[in-house]
GUDOTOR-355130 format. One record per residue: residue number from 1; residue in three letters; y, z, x of N, C-alpha, C in turn. Coordinates in steps of 0.2 Angstrom, whole numbers. Example, Ala and Ser with C-alpha at 12.3 -4.5 7.8 and 13.67 -1.06 7.14 Angstrom:
BEGIN
<1, ALA, <-28, 39, 66>, <-22, 39, 62>, <-16, 39, 66>>
<2, SER, <-11, 35, 64>, <-5, 36, 68>, <0, 39, 64>>
//
This chain:
BEGIN
<1, MET, <-6, 0, 4>, <0, 0, 0>, <6, 0, 4>>
<2, THR, <11, -5, 3>, <17, -5, 7>, <22, -1, 4>>
<3, ARG, <25, 3, 8>, <30, 8, 5>, <37, 5, 6>>
<4, VAL, <41, 5, 0>, <48, 2, 0>, <53, 7, -2>>
<5, GLY, <59, 7, 2>, <64, 12, 0>, <70, 7, -2>>
<6, ILE, <74, 9, -7>, <79, 5, -10>, <86, 9, -9>>
<7, VAL, <91, 6, -5>, <97, 9, -4>, <102, 5, -8>>
<8, GLY, <106, 9, -13>, <111, 6, -17>, <107, 4, -24>>
<9, LEU, <110, 8, -29>, <106, 8, -35>, <110, 5, -41>>
<10, GLY, <114, 0, -40>, <118, -3, -45>, <113, -9, -48>>
<11, THR, <117, -14, -50>, <113, -20, -53>, <108, -23, -49>>
<12, MET, <110, -24, -42>, <105, -28, -38>, <99, -23, -36>>
<13, GLY, <101, -17, -35>, <95, -12, -34>, <90, -11, -39>>
<14, ARG, <92, -12, -45>, <88, -11, -51>, <84, -18, -52>>
<15, THR, <87, -24, -50>, <84, -30, -50>, <78, -30, -45>>
<16, HIS, <80, -28, -39>, <75, -28, -34>, <69, -23, -36>>
<17, ALA, <71, -17, -39>, <66, -12, -40>, <61, -15, -46>>
<18, GLU, <64, -19, -51>, <59, -22, -56>, <55, -27, -53>>
<19, ALA, <57, -30, -48>, <53, -35, -44>, <47, -32, -41>>
<20, TYR, <48, -27, -37>, <43, -23, -33>, <38, -20, -38>>
<21, GLN, <40, -18, -44>, <36, -15, -49>, <30, -20, -51>>
<22, GLN, <31, -26, -50>, <26, -31, -52>, <21, -32, -47>>
<23, MET, <22, -29, -41>, <18, -30, -35>, <13, -25, -34>>
<24, PRO, <6, -26, -36>, <1, -21, -36>, <0, -17, -29>>
<25, ASP, <2, -21, -23>, <1, -18, -17>, <8, -15, -14>>
<26, VAL, <13, -14, -18>, <19, -11, -16>, <21, -5, -20>>
<27, GLU, <23, 0, -17>, <25, 6, -20>, <33, 8, -18>>
<28, ILE, <37, 9, -23>, <44, 11, -21>, <43, 19, -20>>
<29, THR, <44, 21, -14>, <43, 28, -12>, <49, 32, -12>>
<30, ALA, <55, 29, -11>, <61, 32, -11>, <67, 28, -13>>
<31, VAL, <72, 31, -16>, <78, 27, -18>, <84, 32, -16>>
<32, PHE, <90, 28, -14>, <96, 32, -12>, <102, 29, -13>>
<33, ASP, <107, 32, -15>, <114, 30, -17>, <119, 35, -15>>
<34, ARG, <125, 32, -12>, <130, 37, -10>, <133, 41, -16>>
<35, ASN, <132, 38, -22>, <134, 41, -28>, <128, 45, -31>>
<36, PRO, <127, 52, -30>, <121, 55, -32>, <120, 55, -39>>
<37, VAL, <125, 54, -43>, <124, 53, -50>, <120, 48, -52>>
<38, ARG, <119, 43, -48>, <115, 37, -50>, <108, 38, -48>>
<39, THR, <107, 43, -43>, <100, 43, -40>, <95, 46, -45>>
<40, GLU, <96, 52, -48>, <91, 55, -52>, <89, 50, -58>>
<41, PRO, <93, 47, -62>, <90, 43, -67>, <87, 37, -65>>
<42, PHE, <89, 34, -59>, <86, 28, -56>, <79, 30, -54>>
<43, ALA, <78, 36, -50>, <72, 38, -48>, <67, 40, -54>>
<44, SER, <70, 43, -59>, <66, 44, -65>, <63, 38, -68>>
<45, ASP, <67, 33, -69>, <65, 26, -72>, <60, 23, -68>>
<46, PHE, <60, 24, -61>, <55, 20, -57>, <50, 25, -54>>
<47, GLN, <50, 32, -57>, <45, 37, -55>, <44, 37, -47>>
<48, THR, <50, 38, -44>, <49, 39, -37>, <54, 45, -34>>
<49, PHE, <54, 45, -28>, <58, 51, -25>, <66, 49, -24>>
<50, GLY, <70, 53, -26>, <77, 52, -26>, <80, 55, -19>>
<51, ALA, <81, 52, -14>, <83, 54, -8>, <90, 56, -8>>
<52, THR, <92, 62, -5>, <99, 64, -5>, <103, 62, 2>>
<53, THR, <99, 59, 7>, <102, 56, 13>, <98, 50, 15>>
<54, LEU, <101, 46, 19>, <97, 40, 21>, <91, 42, 25>>
<55, GLY, <92, 47, 29>, <87, 49, 33>, <80, 51, 29>>
<56, GLU, <81, 54, 24>, <76, 56, 19>, <72, 50, 17>>
<57, LEU, <76, 45, 15>, <73, 38, 13>, <69, 35, 19>>
<58, LEU, <72, 35, 25>, <69, 32, 30>, <62, 35, 32>>
<59, ASN, <62, 41, 31>, <55, 45, 33>, <50, 43, 28>>
<60, ARG, <51, 40, 22>, <46, 39, 17>, <45, 31, 16>>
<61, CYS, <47, 27, 20>, <46, 20, 19>, <45, 16, 25>>
<62, GLU, <42, 10, 24>, <41, 5, 29>, <46, -1, 29>>
<63, ILE, <48, -3, 23>, <53, -8, 21>, <59, -5, 18>>
<64, VAL, <65, -6, 21>, <71, -4, 18>, <75, -10, 14>>
<65, ASP, <76, -9, 8>, <80, -14, 4>, <87, -12, 3>>
<66, ILE, <92, -16, 6>, <99, -14, 6>, <102, -18, 0>>
<67, CYS, <105, -14, -5>, <108, -17, -11>, <115, -14, -12>>
<68, VAL, <118, -11, -7>, <125, -8, -7>, <130, -14, -7>>
<69, PRO, <136, -12, -9>, <141, -18, -9>, <142, -20, -2>>
<70, THR, <145, -26, -2>, <145, -30, 5>, <148, -26, 11>>
<71, TYR, <154, -23, 9>, <157, -20, 15>, <153, -14, 18>>
<72, ARG, <148, -12, 15>, <143, -6, 17>, <137, -9, 20>>
<73, HIS, <136, -15, 20>, <129, -18, 23>, <128, -15, 30>>
<74, ALA, <132, -16, 34>, <131, -14, 41>, <130, -7, 42>>
<75, GLU, <134, -3, 38>, <133, 5, 38>, <126, 7, 37>>
<76, PHE, <122, 3, 33>, <115, 6, 31>, <110, 1, 34>>
<77, ALA, <111, -5, 35>, <106, -10, 38>, <105, -8, 46>>
<78, ILE, <110, -6, 49>, <109, -5, 57>, <105, 1, 58>>
<79, PRO, <107, 7, 54>, <102, 13, 55>, <95, 12, 53>>
<80, ALA, <94, 8, 48>, <87, 6, 46>, <84, 2, 51>>
<81, VAL, <87, -3, 54>, <84, -7, 60>, <83, -2, 66>>
<82, GLU, <87, 2, 67>, <87, 6, 73>, <81, 11, 72>>
<83, ALA, <79, 13, 66>, <74, 17, 64>, <67, 14, 64>>
<84, GLY, <67, 7, 66>, <61, 3, 66>, <58, 1, 60>>
<85, LYS, <62, 0, 55>, <60, -2, 48>, <61, -10, 48>>
<86, ALA, <57, -13, 43>, <58, -19, 41>, <64, -19, 36>>
<87, VAL, <69, -24, 36>, <74, -23, 32>, <76, -30, 29>>
<88, VAL, <77, -29, 22>, <79, -35, 18>, <86, -33, 16>>
<89, CYS, <91, -37, 17>, <98, -35, 15>, <101, -40, 11>>
<90, GLU, <104, -38, 5>, <108, -42, 1>, <113, -46, 4>>
<91, LYS, <114, -52, 2>, <119, -57, 4>, <126, -54, 2>>
<92, PRO, <132, -56, 6>, <132, -59, 12>, <130, -54, 18>>
<93, LEU, <128, -56, 24>, <126, -52, 29>, <131, -46, 30>>
<94, GLY, <137, -48, 30>, <143, -43, 31>, <149, -45, 29>>
<95, ARG, <154, -40, 28>, <161, -42, 26>, <165, -46, 31>>
<96, THR, <164, -44, 37>, <168, -47, 43>, <163, -50, 48>>
<97, MET, <165, -55, 52>, <161, -57, 57>, <159, -52, 62>>
<98, GLU, <163, -47, 63>, <161, -41, 68>, <155, -37, 65>>
<99, GLN, <155, -36, 58>, <150, -33, 55>, <143, -37, 56>>
<100, CYS, <144, -44, 55>, <138, -48, 55>, <136, -48, 62>>
<101, GLU, <140, -48, 67>, <138, -48, 74>, <134, -42, 76>>
<102, GLN, <137, -36, 73>, <134, -30, 74>, <126, -29, 72>>
<103, ILE, <126, -32, 66>, <119, -32, 63>, <114, -37, 67>>
<104, LEU, <117, -43, 69>, <113, -48, 73>, <111, -45, 79>>
<105, GLU, <115, -41, 83>, <114, -38, 89>, <108, -33, 88>>
<106, ALA, <109, -29, 83>, <104, -23, 82>, <97, -26, 80>>
<107, VAL, <97, -32, 76>, <91, -35, 75>, <87, -38, 81>>
<108, SER, <91, -41, 85>, <89, -44, 92>, <87, -38, 96>>
<109, LYS, <90, -33, 97>, <89, -28, 102>, <82, -24, 100>>
<110, HIS, <81, -23, 93>, <75, -20, 91>, <70, -24, 89>>
<111, ASN, <71, -31, 90>, <66, -36, 88>, <63, -34, 81>>
<112, ALA, <68, -33, 76>, <67, -31, 69>, <64, -37, 65>>
<113, LEU, <60, -35, 60>, <59, -40, 55>, <65, -39, 50>>
<114, PHE, <69, -44, 49>, <75, -44, 45>, <76, -50, 41>>
<115, MET, <78, -49, 35>, <79, -55, 31>, <86, -54, 26>>
<116, PRO, <91, -58, 27>, <96, -58, 22>, <94, -61, 16>>
<117, ALA, <95, -58, 10>, <93, -60, 4>, <96, -66, 0>>
<118, HIS, <96, -72, 3>, <99, -78, 1>, <94, -81, -4>>
<119, VAL, <94, -78, -10>, <89, -79, -16>, <89, -87, -18>>
<120, LEU, <95, -90, -17>, <95, -97, -20>, <89, -101, -17>>
<121, ARG, <87, -100, -11>, <81, -104, -9>, <75, -103, -13>>
<122, PHE, <75, -98, -17>, <69, -97, -21>, <70, -99, -28>>
<123, PHE, <76, -101, -30>, <76, -104, -37>, <73, -111, -37>>
<124, PRO, <69, -112, -42>, <64, -118, -42>, <68, -125, -41>>
<125, GLU, <74, -125, -45>, <77, -132, -44>, <80, -133, -37>>
<126, PHE, <83, -128, -34>, <86, -128, -28>, <80, -129, -22>>
<127, LYS, <75, -126, -23>, <69, -127, -19>, <67, -134, -19>>
<128, ARG, <66, -137, -25>, <63, -144, -26>, <68, -149, -24>>
<129, ALA, <75, -148, -25>, <80, -152, -22>, <80, -152, -15>>
<130, HIS, <79, -147, -12>, <79, -146, -4>, <73, -151, -2>>
<131, GLU, <67, -150, -5>, <61, -154, -3>, <62, -161, -4>>
<132, LEU, <65, -163, -10>, <66, -170, -11>, <71, -173, -6>>
<133, VAL, <76, -169, -4>, <81, -172, 1>, <78, -172, 8>>
<134, GLN, <74, -167, 10>, <71, -167, 16>, <65, -173, 16>>
<135, GLY, <62, -174, 10>, <57, -180, 10>, <60, -187, 10>>
<136, GLY, <67, -187, 10>, <70, -194, 10>, <71, -197, 3>>
<137, ALA, <70, -193, -2>, <70, -196, -9>, <77, -199, -11>>
<138, VAL, <83, -197, -8>, <89, -200, -10>, <92, -204, -4>>
<139, GLY, <88, -204, 1>, <90, -208, 7>, <95, -204, 11>>
<140, ASN, <99, -208, 15>, <104, -204, 19>, <110, -201, 14>>
<141, VAL, <111, -195, 15>, <115, -191, 10>, <122, -193, 12>>
<142, ALA, <126, -195, 8>, <134, -196, 9>, <138, -191, 6>>
<143, ALA, <137, -189, 0>, <141, -184, -3>, <137, -179, -7>>
<144, VAL, <140, -173, -7>, <137, -167, -11>, <142, -163, -14>>
<145, ARG, <141, -162, -21>, <146, -158, -24>, <142, -152, -28>>
<146, THR, <144, -146, -27>, <141, -140, -30>, <146, -136, -34>>
<147, ARG, <144, -133, -39>, <149, -129, -43>, <145, -123, -46>>
<148, ARG, <148, -117, -45>, <145, -110, -47>, <150, -106, -50>>
<149, GLY, <148, -102, -55>, <153, -97, -57>, <153, -96, -65>>
<150, GLY, <157, -91, -66>, <158, -89, -73>, <164, -84, -74>>
<151, ASP, <163, -79, -78>, <169, -74, -78>, <169, -69, -72>>
<152, PHE, <174, -66, -71>, <175, -61, -66>, <169, -55, -66>>
<153, PRO, <166, -54, -61>, <161, -49, -61>, <164, -42, -61>>
<154, ARG, <160, -37, -65>, <163, -31, -65>, <158, -26, -63>>
<155, ALA, <160, -21, -59>, <156, -15, -57>, <160, -9, -58>>
<156, SER, <156, -3, -58>, <159, 3, -60>, <165, 5, -56>>
<157, SER, <165, 3, -50>, <171, 5, -45>, <175, -1, -45>>
<158, ASP, <174, -7, -48>, <178, -13, -48>, <179, -16, -41>>
<159, TRP, <174, -15, -37>, <175, -17, -30>, <175, -24, -29>>
<160, TYR, <173, -28, -33>, <174, -36, -33>, <181, -38, -33>>
<161, ALA, <185, -34, -36>, <192, -35, -37>, <196, -33, -31>>
<162, ASP, <193, -30, -26>, <196, -28, -20>, <194, -33, -14>>
<163, PHE, <198, -37, -12>, <196, -43, -8>, <194, -40, -1>>
<164, SER, <197, -34, 1>, <195, -31, 7>, <187, -29, 7>>
<165, LYS, <185, -28, 1>, <178, -25, 1>, <173, -31, -1>>
<166, SER, <175, -36, -5>, <171, -41, -8>, <171, -48, -4>>
<167, GLY, <177, -49, -2>, <179, -56, 1>, <180, -61, -4>>
<168, GLY, <180, -59, -10>, <182, -64, -16>, <176, -69, -17>>
<169, VAL, <178, -74, -21>, <173, -78, -23>, <170, -82, -17>>
<170, ALA, <173, -83, -12>, <171, -87, -6>, <165, -84, -3>>
<171, LEU, <166, -77, -2>, <161, -73, 2>, <155, -71, -2>>
<172, ASP, <157, -69, -8>, <152, -65, -13>, <148, -70, -17>>
<173, LEU, <151, -76, -19>, <148, -80, -24>, <145, -87, -21>>
<174, ILE, <150, -91, -18>, <148, -97, -16>, <144, -97, -9>>
<175, ILE, <144, -91, -6>, <140, -90, 0>, <132, -92, -1>>
<176, HIS, <130, -92, -8>, <124, -94, -10>, <123, -102, -8>>
<177, ASP, <128, -105, -10>, <128, -113, -9>, <129, -114, -1>>
<178, PHE, <133, -110, 2>, <134, -112, 9>, <127, -111, 13>>
<179, ASP, <123, -106, 11>, <116, -105, 15>, <112, -111, 13>>
<180, TRP, <112, -113, 6>, <107, -118, 4>, <109, -125, 7>>
<181, ILE, <116, -126, 7>, <118, -132, 10>, <116, -133, 18>>
<182, ARG, <117, -127, 22>, <115, -128, 29>, <107, -129, 29>>
<183, TRP, <104, -126, 25>, <96, -126, 25>, <94, -134, 23>>
<184, THR, <98, -137, 19>, <96, -143, 16>, <99, -149, 20>>
<185, PHE, <105, -148, 22>, <109, -154, 25>, <111, -153, 32>>
<186, GLY, <110, -147, 35>, <111, -146, 42>, <118, -143, 43>>
<187, PRO, <119, -142, 49>, <125, -138, 51>, <132, -141, 49>>
<188, ILE, <137, -137, 48>, <143, -139, 45>, <148, -139, 51>>
<189, GLU, <152, -144, 52>, <157, -144, 58>, <164, -142, 56>>
<190, ARG, <166, -143, 50>, <173, -141, 49>, <174, -140, 41>>
<191, VAL, <179, -136, 40>, <180, -133, 33>, <187, -133, 31>>
<192, TYR, <188, -135, 25>, <195, -134, 22>, <195, -132, 15>>
<193, ALA, <199, -127, 13>, <199, -124, 7>, <205, -122, 4>>
<194, LYS, <205, -122, -3>, <211, -120, -7>, <208, -115, -12>>
<195, SER, <212, -110, -13>, <210, -104, -17>, <215, -100, -21>>
<196, LEU, <213, -97, -26>, <218, -93, -30>, <217, -85, -27>>
<197, THR, <213, -84, -23>, <211, -77, -20>, <217, -73, -19>>
<198, PHE, <222, -77, -16>, <228, -73, -13>, <234, -74, -17>>
<199, GLN, <233, -76, -24>, <239, -77, -28>, <240, -70, -33>>
<200, ASN, <237, -65, -31>, <238, -59, -35>, <237, -59, -42>>
<201, LEU, <232, -63, -44>, <230, -64, -51>, <224, -58, -53>>
<202, GLU, <225, -55, -58>, <221, -49, -59>, <214, -52, -62>>
<203, HIS, <209, -50, -59>, <202, -52, -61>, <201, -60, -63>>
<204, LEU, <204, -64, -58>, <203, -71, -58>, <203, -73, -51>>
<205, ASP, <198, -77, -50>, <197, -80, -43>, <194, -87, -43>>
<206, TYR, <196, -91, -39>, <194, -98, -39>, <194, -101, -31>>
<207, THR, <189, -104, -29>, <190, -107, -22>, <187, -114, -23>>
<208, LEU, <190, -119, -20>, <187, -126, -19>, <187, -127, -11>>
<209, VAL, <181, -129, -9>, <180, -130, -1>, <177, -137, 0>>
<210, THR, <180, -140, 4>, <178, -147, 7>, <175, -146, 14>>
<211, MET, <169, -148, 15>, <166, -147, 22>, <163, -154, 24>>
<212, ARG, <163, -155, 30>, <159, -160, 33>, <153, -158, 37>>
<213, ALA, <148, -160, 36>, <142, -159, 40>, <141, -163, 46>>
<214, THR, <138, -160, 51>, <137, -164, 57>, <133, -171, 56>>
<215, SER, <130, -171, 50>, <126, -178, 48>, <131, -183, 46>>
<216, GLY, <138, -181, 44>, <143, -185, 42>, <144, -184, 34>>
<217, ALA, <139, -181, 31>, <140, -180, 24>, <146, -176, 22>>
<218, VAL, <150, -178, 17>, <155, -174, 14>, <153, -170, 8>>
<219, ILE, <155, -163, 9>, <152, -158, 4>, <158, -155, 0>>
<220, HIS, <158, -154, -6>, <163, -151, -10>, <159, -145, -13>>
<221, VAL, <162, -139, -12>, <159, -133, -15>, <164, -129, -19>>
<222, GLU, <163, -128, -26>, <168, -125, -30>, <165, -119, -33>>
<223, GLY, <169, -113, -33>, <167, -107, -35>, <172, -104, -40>>
<224, THR, <170, -101, -45>, <175, -99, -50>, <173, -92, -53>>
<225, TRP, <178, -88, -53>, <177, -82, -58>, <183, -82, -63>>
<226, CYS, <184, -88, -66>, <189, -89, -71>, <186, -92, -77>>
<227, ASP, <180, -92, -78>, <177, -96, -84>, <173, -91, -88>>
<228, PRO, <177, -89, -94>, <174, -84, -99>, <168, -87, -103>>
<229, GLY, <167, -94, -102>, <162, -97, -106>, <155, -96, -104>>
<230, GLY, <153, -92, -99>, <147, -91, -97>, <145, -94, -90>>
<231, PHE, <140, -91, -87>, <139, -93, -80>, <135, -100, -80>>
<232, ARG, <138, -104, -75>, <135, -111, -75>, <135, -113, -67>>
<233, VAL, <129, -117, -66>, <128, -119, -59>, <127, -127, -60>>
<234, THR, <130, -131, -55>, <128, -138, -55>, <128, -140, -48>>
<235, PHE, <125, -146, -47>, <125, -150, -41>, <124, -157, -42>>
<236, GLU, <127, -161, -37>, <126, -168, -37>, <125, -170, -30>>
<237, ILE, <119, -173, -28>, <118, -175, -21>, <117, -183, -21>>
<238, CYS, <122, -186, -18>, <122, -194, -18>, <120, -197, -11>>
<239, GLY, <115, -201, -11>, <113, -204, -5>, <112, -212, -6>>
<240, ASP, <110, -215, -1>, <110, -223, -2>, <104, -225, -5>>
<241, ALA, <99, -220, -7>, <93, -222, -11>, <93, -219, -18>>
<242, GLY, <98, -215, -19>, <98, -212, -26>, <102, -206, -27>>
<243, MET, <101, -202, -32>, <105, -197, -33>, <101, -191, -37>>
<244, LEU, <103, -185, -35>, <100, -179, -38>, <105, -176, -42>>
<245, GLU, <104, -173, -48>, <109, -170, -52>, <105, -163, -55>>
<246, TYR, <109, -158, -55>, <107, -152, -58>, <112, -149, -62>>
<247, ASP, <111, -146, -68>, <115, -143, -73>, <112, -137, -76>>
<248, SER, <113, -131, -75>, <109, -125, -77>, <110, -125, -85>>
<249, ARG, <114, -128, -88>, <115, -128, -95>, <111, -133, -99>>
<250, GLN, <108, -138, -95>, <104, -143, -98>, <97, -141, -99>>
<251, MET, <94, -143, -105>, <87, -142, -106>, <82, -144, -100>>
<252, VAL, <83, -150, -98>, <80, -153, -92>, <85, -153, -87>>
<253, ALA, <85, -148, -83>, <91, -146, -78>, <91, -151, -72>>
<254, LEU, <85, -152, -69>, <85, -156, -63>, <83, -164, -65>>
<255, ARG, <88, -168, -63>, <86, -175, -64>, <87, -179, -58>>
<256, MET, <83, -185, -57>, <84, -189, -51>, <84, -196, -54>>
<257, ALA, <89, -200, -51>, <90, -207, -52>, <89, -211, -46>>
<258, LYS, <84, -215, -46>, <82, -219, -40>, <85, -226, -40>>
<259, ARG, <88, -228, -34>, <91, -235, -34>, <85, -240, -34>>
<260, ALA, <86, -246, -38>, <81, -251, -38>, <81, -254, -31>>
<261, GLU, <75, -258, -30>, <74, -261, -24>, <79, -267, -23>>
<262, GLY, <82, -268, -17>, <87, -273, -16>, <94, -271, -18>>
<263, ALA, <94, -264, -19>, <101, -261, -22>, <103, -264, -28>>
<264, GLN, <98, -267, -32>, <100, -269, -39>, <102, -263, -44>>
<265, GLY, <104, -265, -50>, <106, -260, -55>, <99, -258, -58>>
<266, GLY, <100, -254, -63>, <94, -252, -67>, <90, -246, -65>>
<267, GLY, <94, -241, -61>, <90, -236, -58>, <86, -232, -64>>
<268, VAL, <81, -229, -62>, <77, -225, -67>, <78, -218, -66>>
<269, GLU, <79, -215, -72>, <80, -207, -72>, <73, -204, -72>>
<270, VAL, <72, -199, -68>, <66, -196, -68>, <67, -188, -69>>
<271, PRO, <66, -186, -75>, <67, -179, -76>, <62, -174, -73>>
<272, ASP, <64, -169, -70>, <60, -164, -67>, <62, -157, -70>>
<273, ASN, <57, -154, -73>, <58, -147, -76>, <53, -142, -72>>
<274, PRO, <55, -139, -67>, <51, -134, -63>, <49, -128, -68>>
<275, ALA, <43, -125, -67>, <41, -119, -70>, <46, -114, -69>>
<276, LEU, <48, -110, -74>, <52, -104, -73>, <48, -98, -70>>
<277, GLN, <51, -96, -64>, <48, -90, -61>, <54, -86, -58>>
<278, ASP, <53, -79, -58>, <58, -75, -56>, <60, -76, -48>>
<279, PRO, <66, -79, -47>, <67, -80, -40>, <67, -73, -35>>
<280, TYR, <70, -68, -39>, <70, -62, -35>, <63, -59, -33>>
<281, TYR, <59, -60, -38>, <52, -58, -36>, <49, -62, -30>>
<282, LEU, <50, -69, -31>, <48, -73, -26>, <51, -72, -19>>
<283, GLU, <57, -70, -19>, <61, -69, -13>, <58, -62, -9>>
<284, LEU, <57, -57, -13>, <55, -51, -11>, <47, -51, -9>>
<285, ARG, <43, -55, -13>, <36, -56, -12>, <35, -59, -5>>
<286, HIS, <40, -64, -4>, <39, -67, 3>, <41, -62, 9>>
<287, PHE, <46, -58, 8>, <47, -53, 13>, <41, -48, 14>>
<288, VAL, <39, -46, 9>, <33, -41, 9>, <27, -45, 12>>
<289, ASP, <26, -51, 11>, <20, -55, 14>, <21, -55, 21>>
<290, CYS, <28, -57, 23>, <29, -57, 30>, <28, -51, 34>>
<291, TYR, <30, -45, 31>, <29, -39, 34>, <21, -37, 35>>
<292, GLN, <18, -39, 29>, <10, -37, 30>, <7, -42, 35>>
<293, GLN, <9, -48, 35>, <6, -53, 40>, <9, -53, 47>>
<294, GLY, <14, -49, 48>, <17, -49, 55>, <20, -55, 57>>
<295, ILE, <23, -59, 52>, <27, -65, 54>, <34, -65, 51>>
<296, GLN, <38, -69, 54>, <45, -70, 53>, <47, -73, 46>>
<297, PRO, <51, -70, 42>, <53, -73, 36>, <57, -80, 37>>
<298, MET, <57, -84, 31>, <60, -91, 32>, <67, -90, 32>>
<299, ILE, <71, -85, 31>, <78, -84, 31>, <79, -79, 37>>
<300, SER, <82, -81, 42>, <83, -76, 48>, <90, -73, 48>>
<301, ALA, <91, -68, 52>, <97, -65, 52>, <103, -70, 55>>
<302, GLN, <101, -74, 59>, <105, -80, 61>, <107, -84, 55>>
<303, ASP, <103, -86, 51>, <105, -89, 45>, <110, -86, 41>>
<304, GLY, <109, -79, 40>, <114, -75, 36>, <121, -75, 40>>
<305, TYR, <121, -75, 47>, <127, -75, 51>, <130, -82, 50>>
<306, GLU, <127, -87, 50>, <130, -94, 49>, <133, -95, 42>>
<307, ALA, <130, -92, 37>, <132, -93, 30>, <139, -89, 29>>
<308, ALA, <139, -83, 32>, <145, -79, 32>, <150, -82, 36>>
<309, ARG, <149, -86, 41>, <154, -89, 46>, <157, -95, 42>>
<310, ILE, <153, -98, 38>, <156, -104, 34>, <161, -101, 29>>
<311, ALA, <158, -95, 25>, <162, -92, 20>, <169, -89, 23>>
<312, LEU, <169, -86, 28>, <175, -83, 31>, <179, -88, 34>>
<313, ALA, <176, -94, 36>, <181, -100, 38>, <184, -103, 32>>
<314, ALA, <181, -103, 27>, <184, -105, 21>, <190, -101, 19>>
<315, ILE, <189, -94, 19>, <194, -89, 18>, <200, -90, 23>>
<316, GLU, <199, -91, 29>, <204, -92, 34>, <208, -99, 32>>
<317, SER, <204, -104, 30>, <208, -110, 29>, <212, -109, 23>>
<318, ALA, <210, -106, 18>, <214, -105, 12>, <220, -101, 13>>
<319, GLN, <219, -96, 18>, <225, -92, 20>, <230, -96, 24>>
<320, THR, <228, -100, 28>, <232, -103, 33>, <234, -110, 31>>
<321, GLY, <230, -114, 27>, <231, -121, 25>, <229, -125, 30>>
<322, LYS, <225, -123, 35>, <222, -127, 41>, <215, -129, 40>>
<323, VAL, <213, -134, 43>, <206, -136, 44>, <203, -131, 49>>
<324, ILE, <197, -128, 48>, <194, -124, 52>, <188, -127, 55>>
<325, SER, <188, -128, 62>, <182, -131, 65>, <177, -126, 67>>
<326, LEU, <170, -127, 65>, <165, -123, 67>, <160, -126, 72>>
<327, SER, <162, -131, 75>, <158, -134, 80>, <159, -132, 87>>
//
């Protein structure tokens, strides 16, 4: 039985706990939150030990799952790594590049099993689109457009509204897309962004990022916390052999159109409707399997660092009005 401890008992802590509950070879042996009011009811719900300190939790588990707000990731991830634990840490890796570098250094120094929780790679439509692109289904990719967002997220402490803690929509939300884009289309060489983040609008945020990949592909990433109509995710991937489209509000969400032979018209649309599975379960099951088998997870600490680097470059561009080079 693999013993897991969860740090941070908000929405994501509960989401992760519910996923572990479905694993017959995993036991949640301890939970901890800096707000002790949360600990007792959470521990009761999941029939586990409510730790009063991080040290108590570390003594009771093999895997530590970090679900605290972004600005506290390094505060808890580094001691867990130093204690010799396997660590899965919610995205983004850190609030600043300095925090990300500190985590990366600790992981390297202690040769830790560590995974940033970039769950988008486990969403079936995004996983399938990655496989299709890598398999050449759309040919040479020229342009990519992604859109993600809904209304402004709320938390008991309203920390999302504090840019110094959350990093706004660029770091908290569309970092999902930045990681998936790197994974699917390769490294990013430059970033330019426009944003409402610094306009002092209460509980509204929006960012549009234009990027160029080293492959030459032009990529547009849109993130919004201004849409009260419900959460929506879309993407378009255009290549010289066809196009992939995804819209989370469509019944058949993932569609592919192939160009006819000889670049003639009349492309055929092929709907693809992947089976629904809980991506959070798949993500955490993957990490538990890696721990049990002694192998490295598919998402590395370096991947988390690079995704944060893109997000923070977008923030810098939006603040300065300049193109930010990452090469």
